[in-house]
C-alpha positions as CSV (number, residue, x, y, z in Angstrom):
1,X,-86.9,-74.5,-4.4
2,X,-88.6,-71.7,-2.5
3,X,-86.3,-69.2,-0.8
4,X,-86.2,-69.6,2.9
5,X,-87.6,-66.6,4.8
6,X,-85.7,-65.2,7.8
7,X,-87.0,-63.1,10.6
8,X,-84.9,-60.1,9.8
9,X,-85.0,-57.3,7.2
10,X,-82.0,-55.8,5.6
11,X,-82.2,-52.2,4.3
12,X,-79.5,-51.2,1.8
13,X,-78.6,-47.7,0.7
14,X,-76.0,-46.7,-1.9
15,X,-73.8,-43.8,-2.8
16,X,-76.6,-42.2,-4.8
17,X,-78.6,-41.6,-1.6
18,X,-80.2,-38.2,-1.8
19,X,-79.8,-36.1,1.4
20,X,-78.3,-37.6,4.5
21,X,-79.1,-38.7,8.0
22,X,-77.6,-37.8,11.3
23,X,-77.2,-40.2,14.2
24,X,-79.6,-38.1,16.3
25,X,-77.7,-35.2,17.9
26,X,-74.2,-36.2,16.7
27,X,-73.0,-33.8,14.1
28,X,-71.8,-36.4,11.7
29,X,-73.7,-36.8,8.5
30,X,-74.7,-40.4,7.9
31,X,-75.4,-42.1,4.7
32,X,-77.9,-44.5,6.3
33,X,-81.6,-44.8,7.0
34,X,-82.9,-45.8,10.4
35,X,-86.4,-47.1,10.1
36,X,-88.6,-48.8,12.7
37,X,-90.3,-51.3,10.4
38,X,-90.1,-52.6,6.9
39,X,-93.6,-51.3,5.8
40,X,-92.3,-47.7,5.8
41,X,-89.4,-48.7,3.6
42,X,-91.6,-50.5,1.1
43,X,-93.3,-47.3,0.2
44,X,-90.1,-45.9,-1.1
45,X,-88.8,-47.8,-4.2
46,X,-85.4,-46.2,-3.8
47,X,-84.8,-48.0,-0.6
48,X,-85.8,-51.7,-1.1
49,X,-86.4,-53.9,1.9
50,X,-85.2,-57.5,1.7
51,X,-86.6,-60.3,3.9
52,X,-84.5,-63.2,2.6
53,X,-80.7,-63.6,2.8
54,X,-80.6,-64.5,-0.9
55,X,-82.4,-61.3,-1.9
56,X,-80.2,-59.2,0.4
57,X,-76.9,-60.7,-0.8
58,X,-77.9,-60.3,-4.5
59,X,-78.6,-56.6,-3.8
60,X,-75.1,-56.3,-2.3
61,X,-73.6,-58.1,-5.3
62,X,-75.3,-55.9,-7.9
63,X,-74.2,-52.5,-6.6
64,X,-71.7,-51.0,-4.3
65,X,-73.5,-50.1,-1.0
66,X,-72.0,-47.9,1.6
67,X,-74.7,-48.1,4.3
68,X,-76.7,-51.1,5.6
69,X,-79.3,-51.5,8.2
70,X,-80.1,-54.9,9.6
71,X,-83.3,-55.2,11.5
72,X,-83.9,-58.2,13.9
73,X,-80.7,-59.9,12.9
74,X,-80.2,-63.4,14.5
75,X,-76.8,-65.0,15.3
76,X,-77.4,-67.7,12.6
77,X,-77.7,-65.1,9.9
78,X,-74.2,-63.6,10.3
79,X,-72.2,-66.3,8.5
80,X,-74.5,-66.0,5.4
81,X,-74.2,-62.2,5.0
82,X,-70.9,-61.2,6.6
83,X,-68.7,-61.8,3.5
84,X,-70.8,-59.3,1.6
85,X,-70.5,-56.6,4.2
86,X,-66.8,-56.2,4.2
87,X,-66.8,-52.9,2.2
88,X,-69.6,-51.1,3.9
89,X,-69.0,-47.8,5.6
90,X,-72.0,-47.4,7.9
91,X,-73.9,-50.1,9.8
92,X,-77.2,-49.9,11.7
93,X,-78.2,-52.8,13.9
94,X,-81.9,-52.0,14.6
95,X,-83.8,-54.1,17.1
96,X,-81.3,-57.0,16.9
97,X,-82.4,-58.1,20.4
98,X,-81.0,-61.7,20.1
99,X,-77.4,-60.8,19.2
100,X,-75.3,-61.6,22.2
101,X,-72.0,-61.3,20.5
102,X,-71.0,-58.2,18.5
103,X,-67.5,-59.3,17.7
104,X,-68.4,-60.0,14.1
105,X,-68.3,-56.2,13.6
106,X,-64.6,-56.3,14.0
107,X,-64.3,-57.9,10.5
108,X,-65.9,-54.8,8.9
109,X,-62.8,-52.8,8.8
110,X,-64.1,-50.1,6.4
111,X,-66.7,-48.9,8.8
112,X,-66.9,-45.2,9.6
113,X,-70.1,-45.2,11.7
114,X,-72.2,-47.7,13.7
115,X,-75.6,-47.3,15.2
116,X,-76.9,-49.9,17.6
117,X,-80.5,-49.6,18.7
118,X,-82.3,-51.8,21.2
119,X,-80.2,-54.8,21.9
120,X,-81.0,-56.7,25.1
121,X,-78.4,-59.5,25.0
122,X,-74.9,-58.3,24.3
123,X,-72.8,-57.6,27.4
124,X,-69.5,-56.8,25.7
125,X,-68.7,-54.2,23.1
126,X,-66.6,-55.2,20.0
127,X,-63.0,-54.1,19.9
128,X,-63.1,-50.7,18.2
129,X,-59.3,-50.7,17.8
130,X,-59.8,-53.2,15.0
131,X,-61.8,-50.6,13.1
132,X,-59.3,-47.9,12.4
133,X,-61.7,-45.8,10.2
134,X,-64.5,-45.8,12.8
135,X,-65.2,-42.3,14.0
136,X,-68.9,-42.4,15.1
137,X,-70.5,-44.9,17.5
138,X,-74.1,-44.5,18.7
139,X,-75.6,-47.0,21.2
140,X,-79.1,-46.7,22.3
141,X,-81.1,-49.0,24.6
142,X,-78.4,-51.7,24.8
143,X,-79.1,-52.2,28.4
144,X,-77.1,-55.3,29.1
145,X,-73.8,-53.7,27.9
146,X,-71.5,-53.4,30.8
147,X,-68.0,-53.9,29.3
148,X,-66.9,-50.9,27.3
149,X,-63.2,-51.7,27.3
150,X,-63.4,-52.1,23.6
151,X,-63.5,-48.3,23.3
152,X,-59.9,-48.0,24.6
153,X,-57.4,-46.8,22.1
154,X,-60.0,-46.4,19.3
155,X,-60.2,-43.6,16.8
156,X,-63.8,-42.8,17.7
157,X,-64.5,-39.1,17.7
158,X,-68.3,-39.0,18.4
159,X,-69.7,-41.3,21.0
160,X,-73.3,-41.6,22.2
161,X,-74.4,-44.0,24.9
162,X,-78.1,-43.7,25.9
163,X,-79.6,-46.1,28.3
164,X,-83.1,-45.2,27.1
165,X,-84.7,-43.8,24.0
166,X,-87.1,-41.3,25.5
167,X,-89.9,-42.9,23.4
168,X,-91.0,-46.1,25.1
169,X,-88.6,-45.7,28.0
170,X,-87.5,-42.7,30.0
171,X,-85.4,-44.2,32.7
172,X,-81.8,-45.1,31.8
173,X,-80.8,-48.7,32.3
174,X,-77.3,-48.8,30.8
175,X,-74.5,-48.7,33.4
176,X,-71.2,-47.1,32.5
177,X,-69.5,-47.9,35.8
178,X,-66.1,-46.3,35.0
179,X,-66.0,-43.0,33.1
180,X,-62.2,-43.4,32.9
181,X,-62.7,-45.4,29.8
182,X,-63.4,-42.1,28.0
183,X,-60.0,-40.7,28.9
184,X,-58.5,-43.7,27.0
185,X,-60.1,-42.5,23.7
186,X,-57.4,-40.2,22.3
187,X,-59.6,-38.7,19.5
188,X,-62.8,-38.2,21.4
189,X,-64.5,-34.9,20.5
190,X,-68.2,-35.4,21.2
191,X,-69.6,-37.3,24.2
192,X,-73.3,-37.8,24.7
193,X,-74.4,-39.8,27.8
194,X,-77.7,-40.9,29.3
195,X,-76.6,-43.7,31.7
196,X,-77.7,-44.9,35.1
197,X,-76.4,-42.5,37.7
198,X,-73.3,-43.8,39.4
199,X,-73.0,-43.4,43.2
200,X,-69.5,-42.0,43.0
201,X,-70.1,-38.6,41.3
202,X,-66.5,-37.6,42.3
203,X,-64.9,-40.3,40.2
204,X,-67.2,-39.4,37.2
205,X,-66.4,-35.7,37.5
206,X,-62.6,-36.3,37.9
207,X,-62.6,-38.5,34.8
208,X,-64.6,-36.1,32.7
209,X,-62.4,-33.2,33.7
210,X,-59.5,-34.8,31.9
211,X,-61.2,-34.6,28.6
212,X,-59.7,-31.2,27.7
213,X,-60.0,-31.8,24.0
214,X,-63.8,-32.5,24.2
215,X,-65.7,-30.1,21.9
216,X,-69.3,-31.1,22.9
217,X,-70.6,-32.8,26.0
218,X,-74.1,-33.8,27.0
219,X,-75.4,-35.7,30.1
220,X,-78.7,-35.5,31.8
221,X,-79.2,-32.2,33.5
222,X,-79.9,-33.9,36.8
223,X,-76.8,-36.2,36.7
224,X,-74.7,-33.7,38.7
225,X,-75.5,-30.8,41.0
226,X,-75.5,-27.2,39.8
227,X,-72.2,-26.7,41.7
228,X,-70.6,-29.8,40.2
229,X,-71.5,-28.7,36.7
230,X,-69.9,-25.4,37.4
231,X,-66.7,-27.2,38.6
232,X,-66.7,-29.2,35.5
233,X,-67.1,-26.1,33.3
234,X,-64.1,-24.6,35.1
235,X,-62.0,-27.5,33.9
236,X,-63.5,-27.7,30.4
237,X,-64.1,-24.0,29.6
238,X,-64.2,-24.6,25.8
239,X,-66.5,-27.6,25.8
240,X,-70.0,-26.8,24.6
241,X,-72.9,-28.3,26.4
242,X,-72.0,-27.4,30.0
243,X,-74.0,-24.2,30.2
244,X,-76.2,-23.1,33.1
245,X,-79.4,-22.6,31.0
246,X,-81.1,-24.4,28.2
247,X,-83.7,-22.3,26.5
248,X,-86.8,-23.9,24.9
249,X,-90.5,-23.4,24.2
250,X,-93.1,-25.0,26.4
251,X,-96.5,-26.4,25.3
252,X,-97.9,-22.9,25.5
253,X,-95.2,-21.6,23.2
254,X,-93.6,-19.6,26.0
255,X,-89.9,-19.2,26.3
256,X,-88.6,-21.0,29.4
257,X,-85.2,-21.9,30.7
258,X,-84.1,-25.2,32.3
259,X,-81.5,-24.7,34.9
260,X,-78.7,-27.3,34.8
261,X,-78.2,-29.4,37.9
262,X,-80.1,-31.9,40.1
263,X,-83.3,-30.6,41.5
264,X,-83.0,-27.2,39.7
265,X,-86.1,-25.6,38.3
266,X,-87.4,-24.5,34.9
267,X,-88.0,-20.8,35.1
268,X,-90.2,-18.4,33.0
269,X,-88.7,-15.1,34.0
270,X,-85.6,-13.9,32.1
271,X,-84.5,-12.0,35.2
272,X,-84.5,-15.2,37.2
273,X,-82.6,-17.0,34.4
274,X,-80.0,-14.2,34.4
275,X,-79.5,-14.7,38.1
276,X,-78.9,-18.4,37.8
277,X,-76.4,-17.7,34.9
278,X,-74.5,-15.1,37.0
279,X,-74.4,-17.6,40.0
280,X,-73.1,-20.3,37.7
281,X,-70.2,-18.3,36.2
282,X,-69.3,-17.0,39.6
283,X,-68.9,-20.6,40.7
284,X,-66.9,-21.4,37.6
285,X,-64.4,-18.6,38.5
286,X,-64.3,-19.8,42.1
287,X,-63.6,-23.5,41.2
288,X,-60.8,-22.8,38.8
289,X,-58.3,-23.4,41.5
290,X,-60.2,-26.3,43.1
291,X,-58.7,-29.7,42.3
292,X,-61.5,-31.7,43.6
293,X,-65.2,-31.3,42.8
294,X,-67.7,-30.1,45.4
295,X,-69.7,-32.9,46.9
296,X,-73.1,-32.8,48.5
297,X,-72.8,-32.8,52.3
298,X,-69.2,-31.8,52.3
299,X,-68.0,-28.3,53.4
300,X,-66.6,-26.2,50.6
């Protein structure tokens, strides 16, 4: 009997993987390949692509595999492959647009890292407390996700939630309505956010200011005002990523500086950049004794 074809591809990588991959800007080395389509993988014999569940399961039986990427996974595939995923350490769900329930991930208790890219169905995250070894979670373009309560009490150290991928989409669509959820993650060290902007910036800032153990933080430069970022820096002085200037090269290979904060410019003169930097740290010093963040339209 011919093997039944399924509309998903499973990419499997083992411990002998040469080199490593990062989940984008998260500083955690990942033993996993993220690939947009199977054709790319087929050119590399070391990373076979399987397009039947039988072939995929056989590959898992033959060798111990730490990292698995599932592309286009459908709900009806889960029961067939889940028993053979119990020992994997890294999971990538790539363009699994029809998965509306992520709770099956809770059974993969050996997981250290998870990458979810482009899911348009799931509204609730899995319960990360059931994955005691999970330290890295990266979610990108999962725009229906609204319930992040599954993060509470987890051991996640590196968290990324991007509401767009800056490739085919540039406007965030993922809503994280309550930033307080991050204060309920006791081991959180790196937080990388590109969400829809909430109307209540005060609540967002007050929640973020409690993350005193945070080592790295990123959010869109225009999410808060220049003054609000300075207030946040006064509360998180040792957290990298809350700096007044981001230096980069423009298309003419000129050094320019983006000034942090809503409606702030990109400047070409180093003297101007220095002025903004001095203003920022003067505000940081000023706000050290301010309990509440400065709000637009309110007197300081």
